C-alpha positions in Angstrom: 20.1 3.5 33.6 16.9 2.7 34.5 14.0 1.4 31.9 11.7 4.5 33.1 13.7 6.5 31.2 12.2 4.1 28.3 9.1 4.4 26.7 7.9 3.0 24.0 6.4 6.3 22.1 9.9 7.0 22.4 10.9 3.9 20.8 8.2 3.7 18.1 9.9 7.3 17.7 13.1 5.9 17.1 11.9 3.3 14.5 9.8 5.0 12.8 13.2 8.4 11.7 15.1 4.6 11.1 12.4 3.5 8.4 11.6 6.9 6.6 15.4 8.5 6.7 13.7 12.1 7.7 11.9 13.2 11.0 9.5 15.4 9.1 7.8 11.8 7.2 8.4 9.8 10.2 6.4 12.4 12.7 4.0 12.6 9.9 3.3 9.1 10.1 3.6 9.0 14.0 0.2 11.7 14.1 3.2 14.3 16.5 4.6 17.2 15.2 8.6 17.4 13.5 9.1 19.6 16.4 7.9 16.9 19.3 9.5 13.8 17.6 13.4 15.1 17.6 12.8 16.7 21.1 12.4 13.4 22.5 14.7 11.4 20.7 16.9 14.2 21.4 16.0 12.9 24.9 16.8 9.5 24.4 20.2 9.5 23.0 20.7 11.9 25.3 19.3 9.4 28.4 21.9 6.5 27.0 24.7 8.8 26.0 24.7 7.3 22.5 23.5 9.3 18.9 21.6 6.9 17.5 20.6 9.6 14.5 23.4 11.0 11.6 21.9 13.6 10.9 22.4 15.2 7.3 21.0 18.6 5.4 18.5 15.6 3.3 18.6 12.1 5.2 18.4 10.5 8.3 20.5 7.8 8.7 21.6 5.7 11.7 25.0 5.7 13.7 26.6 2.4 13.4 26.4 1.4 17.1 22.8 3.5 16.5 21.6 0.3 14.2 21.9 -1.8 17.2 20.2 0.3 19.0 17.0 0.7 16.5 17.1 -3.5 16.3 16.4 -3.6 19.9 13.4 -0.8 19.5 11.8 -3.3 16.6 11.7 -6.5 19.4 11.4 -4.3 22.3 8.0 -3.4 20.0 7.5 -6.0 18.5 6.9 -8.0 22.0 5.0 -5.4 23.4 2.5 -6.0 21.2 2.7 -9.4 20.9 2.3 -8.8 25.6 -0.6 -6.8 24.2 -2.8 -9.3 21.3 -1.9 -11.8 24.1 -4.3 -9.9 27.3 -6.6 -9.2 24.6 -6.8 -12.9 22.7 -10.6 -14.4 22.4 -11.0 -17.9 21.5 -12.9 -17.2 19.1 -11.6 -16.2 15.2 -11.4 -12.4 13.2 -12.8 -11.0 16.9 -12.2 -7.1 18.2 -9.2 -4.7 16.4 -7.7 -5.3 13.2 -5.8 -2.8 11.5 -6.3 -3.2 7.8 -4.4 -0.9 5.1 -4.8 -0.3 0.9 -3.5 1.3 -1.3 -5.0 3.1 -2.4 -5.5 2.2 -6.1 -7.0 -0.9 -4.5 -9.1 0.3 -1.3 -11.7 2.0 -2.5 -12.5 -0.4 -5.0 -11.8 -3.7 -3.3 -13.7 -2.8 -0.2 -17.3 -1.4 -1.6 -17.3 -6.0 -2.3 -15.5 -6.8 1.1 -16.7 -5.4 4.2 -20.3 -6.0 4.0 -20.0 -9.8 3.9 -16.7 -9.7 5.6 -18.2 -8.2 9.0 -21.9 -10.5 8.1 -19.2 -13.7 8.6 -17.3 -12.1 11.6 -19.5 -9.7 13.3 -17.2 -9.1 16.4 -14.7 -7.9 14.0 -13.8 -4.5 14.6 -11.9 -2.9 10.7 -9.1 0.3 11.4 -8.8 0.9 7.5 -6.5 3.0 6.1 -5.2 4.2 3.0 -1.7 5.2 0.9 1.4 3.9 -1.6 2.3 1.0 -0.4 5.7 2.5 0.5 4.2 4.6 3.3 1.6 1.8 4.7 4.6 -1.0 4.1 6.8 1.4 7.2 3.6 1.3 9.1 2.9 -2.4 9.3 6.4 -2.7 9.5 6.6 -0.2 13.1 2.9 -2.5 13.9 0.6 0.6 13.6 -1.0 -1.4 10.5 -2.0 -4.9 11.6 -2.4 -6.9 8.1 -1.5 -4.2 4.3 -3.6 -5.3 0.7 -1.2 -4.2 -1.7 0.5 -5.2 -5.3 2.7 -8.0 -5.1 5.8 -7.5 -4.5 6.4 -5.7 -1.0 9.9 -5.3 0.3 11.1 -5.4 3.4 12.6 -8.4 5.9 10.1 -9.6 8.7 6.7 -9.6 5.9 4.8 -12.9 4.9 2.1 -12.4 2.1 -0.9 -14.8 0.6 -1.3 -14.6 -2.5 -4.9 -13.1 -2.9 -6.4 -13.0 -7.0 -4.6 -11.0 -9.9 -6.5 -7.7 -11.4 -6.0 -7.4 -15.3 -5.8 -3.7 -16.2 -7.9 -2.6 -18.8 -7.0 0.0 -21.6 -8.6 3.2 -20.2 -9.1 6.0 -23.8 -11.5 8.5 -24.8 -13.9 8.3 -26.8 -12.3 9.3 -29.9 -9.6 8.4 -29.0 -7.5 6.2 -31.9 -7.3 2.1 -30.8 -10.9 2.8 -29.9 -11.4 1.3 -33.5 -9.4 -2.0 -32.2 -11.0 -4.5 -30.3 -8.6 -6.1 -28.5 -5.9 -4.8 -27.8 -1.3 -5.7 -27.3 1.4 -4.1 -25.5 2.6 -3.0 -28.2 -0.2 -0.7 -29.6 0.6 1.9 -26.3 3.2 3.6 -27.7 2.9 8.0 -28.1 3.4 10.8 -25.7 -0.7 10.5 -24.7 0.0 8.0 -21.7 -0.9 9.3 -18.8 0.4 7.8 -15.5 0.2 8.2 -11.3 2.4 10.5 -9.8 5.3 8.6 -8.2 5.0 6.5 -5.1 2.1 4.1 -6.6 3.0 0.6 -7.7 0.5 1.5 -10.7 2.7 4.1 -12.0 6.0 1.8 -12.5 3.6 -0.9 -13.6 2.2 0.7 -16.8 6.0 2.1 -17.3 6.6 -1.8 -17.8 3.7 -2.5 -20.3 4.6 0.3 -21.9 8.1 1.4 -22.3 8.4 3.7 -25.8 11.5 5.7 -25.3 10.5 7.7 -27.5 8.4 9.5 -25.2 9.1 13.2 -24.9 9.2 15.1 -22.1 6.4 16.6 -21.6 4.7 13.5 -21.9 6.6 12.4 -18.9 3.8 15.5 -17.1 1.0 13.7 -17.8 0.4 12.8 -14.1 -2.3 12.1 -11.8 -2.5 11.9 -8.2 -5.5 9.4 -8.2 -7.7 7.3 -10.3 -10.1 9.3 -9.9 -8.4 12.5 -11.0 -6.9 10.3 -13.8 -10.3 9.1 -15.3 -11.3 12.6 -15.4 -7.9 13.7 -17.3 -8.8 10.6 -19.9 -12.5 11.4 -20.0 -11.5 14.8 -21.3 -9.5 13.9 -23.9 -6.2 14.4 -23.0 -4.9 11.3 -22.6 -4.9 7.7 -22.0 -4.0 5.0 -19.9 -4.1 1.0 -18.2 -6.4 0.7 -15.1 -6.9 -1.6 -12.3 -10.0 -3.7 -13.9 -11.9 -3.1 -10.5 -11.5 0.3 -10.7 -13.5 0.9 -13.8 -16.8 2.0 -13.5 -20.0 1.8 -15.4 -20.8 6.1 -14.0 -23.6 7.2 -16.9 -21.4 10.8 -16.8 -18.2 8.8 -18.5 -21.1 6.5 -20.7 -19.9 8.6 -24.0 -16.4 10.4 -22.7 -15.1 6.5 -21.8 -13.8 3.8 -24.2 -12.1 0.3 -22.2 -10.6 -1.9 -24.4 -8.1 -5.3 -23.1 -6.1 -6.8 -24.6 -6.0 -9.9 -27.0 -4.9 -12.5 -25.1 -2.7 -13.9 -21.5 -3.9 -9.5 -20.6 -1.1 -7.7 -18.0 -2.1 -6.7 -14.5 -1.4 -7.3 -10.7 -0.9 -9.8 -8.3 -3.0 -8.5 -5.2 -1.8 -9.8 -1.9 -2.4 -9.5 1.6 0.5 -8.9 4.2 1.9 -8.8 8.1 4.4 -9.4 9.9 5.9 -12.8 10.4 5.1 -14.2 13.1 2.3 -12.8 14.4 0.5 -13.6 16.3 -2.3 -13.5 13.7 -1.2 -15.7 11.5 -4.6 -17.1 11.1 -6.6 -14.5 11.4 -5.0 -13.2 8.4 -5.6 -17.1 6.8 -8.8 -16.7 7.5 -9.7 -13.1 6.1 -7.5 -13.6 3.0 -10.4 -16.7 2.4 -13.1 -14.3 3.1 -11.5 -12.1 0.9 -11.0 -14.3 -1.9 -14.9 -15.4 -1.8 -16.3 -12.6 -1.9 -14.3 -11.2 -5.2 -16.3 -10.1 -8.8 -16.1 -12.8 -11.4 -14.3 -10.1 -14.0 -10.6 -11.1 -11.5 -8.5 -14.3 -11.0 -8.8 -15.5 -7.1 -5.0 -17.5 -6.9 -4.8 -20.0 -4.5 -2.8 -19.0 -1.4 -4.0 -21.7 1.0 -6.1 -19.9 3.0 
């Protein structure tokens, strides 16, 4: 059996399917059509004379031997990336391309504080930025399609290292005529009722809000109050539909909302989320990750609390 019959791209397809357990989502992550990805994996299976995946109606799982092939594919891809990194490496820190992912509830609100100082400090750095959900971006990180990830802890995945960056408190965001507006400082105990608006499934901010506001009396109708993004959530609150929790960095002084929204902070020990920089353990760019983390902390506004992560 010749190595010429196997390509790195085929191995990327295999790892993507193993991560997503779905051919369609794997194809989307690899930016190819599903027939292309499925066909290449079938050709690889024929070439190796091994069935790598069990194909069910709802989920795709590696076979026993397929799991071994997936593990080896990850190793081969990691070594291939190491080869490319060695070829591109220079003595200067944070140079060349850095593929940085950020969860959708963080990126639009952190990057305005970060990008200009970062590019000024490291002018030879070329950032390639992507945004999405934690699960999707973690799969890209493990597959080597991004170099680092900015997300709320915890992020699950073997072989992922993290550097804590900052603690971001949550702010109760209310329609201007909401009953809770008369309370200057709140506790989680105030947050009950059927008008809590959540982000859609897949957003870690949704799970965090439910941990802080666990109301078993919430009705099925209330559970349908969902938004696809923080900006949609903000507009829903401004229209009087309900209230929600927003991360501090996303709180805006946009004059369009001045008469429509009221912000209330928690009385003490505010709930919030810890943001960290995640990267593959053993990455060639470990030193760069430390420098990047340090620069992020320097660029933070005073509304969030920087954490000492050793970077």
